[in-house]
DOVO-59514 format. One line per 3 residues: their letters; for each residue x, y, z of N, C-alpha, C. Coordinates in steps of 0.02 Angstrom, whole numbers, always signed. Layout:
// DOVO-59514
A	X,Y,Z,X,Y,Z,X,Y,Z  ... .
***
This chain:
// DOVO-59514
XXX	-363,+2681,+1056,-327,+2679,+970,-379,+2739,+945  -331,+2748,+892,-332,+2825,+877,-392,+2827,+805  -396,+2804,+766,-421,+2775,+728,-494,+2738,+717 .
XXX	-541,+2725,+689,-605,+2695,+698,-570,+2630,+677  -645,+2578,+649,-623,+2507,+666,-596,+2511,+599  -555,+2459,+574,-517,+2478,+497,-482,+2530,+477 .
XXX	-466,+2580,+514,-417,+2634,+478,-382,+2633,+521  -293,+2641,+498,-250,+2681,+524,-227,+2728,+562  -182,+2751,+591,-201,+2831,+637,-188,+2900,+597 .
XXX	-210,+2887,+521,-213,+2931,+495,-273,+2964,+457  -323,+2876,+486,-381,+2895,+467,-415,+2864,+393  -373,+2818,+356,-344,+2775,+319,-374,+2722,+318 .
XXX	-426,+2678,+264,-446,+2620,+257,-394,+2575,+246  -420,+2520,+233,-366,+2482,+203,-396,+2500,+115  -435,+2518,+84,-415,+2549,+41,-372,+2613,+15 .
XXX	-371,+2616,+30,-317,+2697,+40,-353,+2790,+32  -446,+2762,+49,-470,+2811,+68,-498,+2860,+140  -500,+2911,+157,-519,+2927,+190,-578,+2918,+235 .
XXX	-603,+2907,+303,-673,+2910,+279,-694,+2982,+267  -685,+3024,+234,-723,+3085,+199,-723,+3083,+149  -689,+3013,+116,-689,+3034,+52,-736,+2959,+24 .
XXX	-750,+2933,+50,-793,+2873,+67,-852,+2885,+54  -882,+2935,+126,-942,+2956,+115,-956,+3004,+72  -906,+3040,+30,-943,+3102,-5,-948,+3062,-78 .
XXX	-904,+2977,-77,-930,+2950,-156,-1009,+2929,-120  -1030,+2902,-43,-1054,+2891,-54,-1082,+2804,-53  -1110,+2796,+10,-1162,+2694,+16,-1117,+2643,+5 .
XXX	-1158,+2629,+38,-1123,+2521,+71,-1054,+2517,+33  -1044,+2474,+64,-994,+2403,+30,-1007,+2369,-44  -1094,+2366,-4,-1113,+2322,-75,-1138,+2367,-141 .
XXX	-1135,+2426,-132,-1167,+2505,-169,-1098,+2507,-186  -1007,+2516,-165,-948,+2517,-220,-935,+2459,-252  -958,+2404,-229,-936,+2345,-258,-996,+2341,-336 .
XXX	-1061,+2354,-337,-1072,+2369,-378,-1064,+2420,-436  -1032,+2465,-389,-992,+2548,-449,-948,+2485,-477  -906,+2473,-424,-842,+2449,-492,-844,+2364,-535 .
XXX	-908,+2345,-503,-908,+2302,-572,-923,+2335,-634  -977,+2357,-621,-1000,+2413,-674,-968,+2449,-715  -896,+2491,-648,-852,+2503,-703,-797,+2482,-737 .
XXX	-781,+2401,-710,-736,+2339,-731,-767,+2346,-813  -857,+2338,-814,-876,+2311,-856,-878,+2350,-916  -896,+2397,-923,-886,+2465,-957,-799,+2469,-982 .
XXX	-743,+2452,-951,-694,+2401,-977,-706,+2382,-1018  -713,+2344,-1002,-684,+2272,-1037,-744,+2284,-1100  -791,+2328,-1132,-837,+2320,-1181,-808,+2409,-1188 .
XXX	-778,+2445,-1168,-714,+2500,-1222,-646,+2456,-1243  -614,+2417,-1234,-574,+2389,-1236,-605,+2318,-1306  -649,+2294,-1305,-671,+2281,-1351,-718,+2310,-1411 .
XXX	-712,+2329,-1400,-732,+2381,-1447,-675,+2439,-1487  -611,+2426,-1460,-567,+2456,-1494,-493,+2401,-1504  -532,+2342,-1503,-485,+2296,-1519,-537,+2270,-1579 .
XXX	-592,+2270,-1589,-609,+2233,-1627,-619,+2243,-1692  -609,+2337,-1727,-573,+2350,-1789,-487,+2328,-1792  -443,+2336,-1757,-390,+2309,-1777,-399,+2238,-1769 .
XXX	-411,+2161,-1751,-427,+2134,-1772,-447,+2110,-1829  -506,+2143,-1859,-523,+2138,-1925,-470,+2172,-1958  -444,+2220,-1959,-386,+2221,-2014,-328,+2163,-2022 .
XXX	-304,+2164,-1951,-284,+2107,-1936,-288,+2027,-1982  -377,+2042,-1990,-379,+1976,-2027,-372,+1988,-2095  -405,+2038,-2125,-373,+2046,-2198,-328,+2043,-2211 .
XXX	-283,+2092,-2167,-192,+2074,-2205,-188,+1990,-2200  -211,+1959,-2151,-191,+1879,-2139,-221,+1840,-2180  -275,+1859,-2219,-309,+1834,-2273,-267,+1865,-2349 .
XXX	-238,+1908,-2345,-222,+1955,-2414,-135,+1910,-2425  -94,+1912,-2373,-66,+1881,-2357,-45,+1823,-2371  -79,+1783,-2377,-104,+1690,-2353,-135,+1668,-2422 .
XXX	-162,+1716,-2468,-203,+1690,-2531,-146,+1684,-2594  -74,+1705,-2589,-28,+1700,-2651,+8,+1651,-2637  +17,+1630,-2548,+33,+1579,-2541,-5,+1511,-2556 .
XXX	-77,+1506,-2537,-82,+1457,-2589,-100,+1441,-2665  -109,+1527,-2683,-72,+1496,-2729,-22,+1469,-2751  +37,+1479,-2745,+83,+1460,-2749,+103,+1394,-2755 .
XXX	+56,+1363,-2686,+80,+1272,-2670,+20,+1252,-2711  -17,+1282,-2733,-80,+1236,-2767,-33,+1231,-2820  -12,+1276,-2867,+31,+1273,-2916,+96,+1198,-2903 .
XXX	+114,+1213,-2863,+163,+1147,-2882,+148,+1114,-2853  +91,+1109,-2842,+57,+1011,-2888,+30,+994,-2938  +15,+1040,-2964,-10,+1014,-3023,+63,+1012,-3069 .
X	+109,+1056,-3042,+198,+1008,-3088,+221,+929,-3091 .
***
């Protein structure tokens, strides 16, 4: 066998990284999993921070747009 266990003939693992790349980043599979989880958590947090102002502004637009409709609906009940 040319490559090590879990590697193809070019030395790439199933994750697409060479042993040198894996060694440079360092750590065990568990440590890599923790880094991955931390990265995903950060990505979700950043997405929420970006979406919150958008959703808040859309809620205000919804309130502003719906107010005249509610007024017209309530006026039509009194006729």
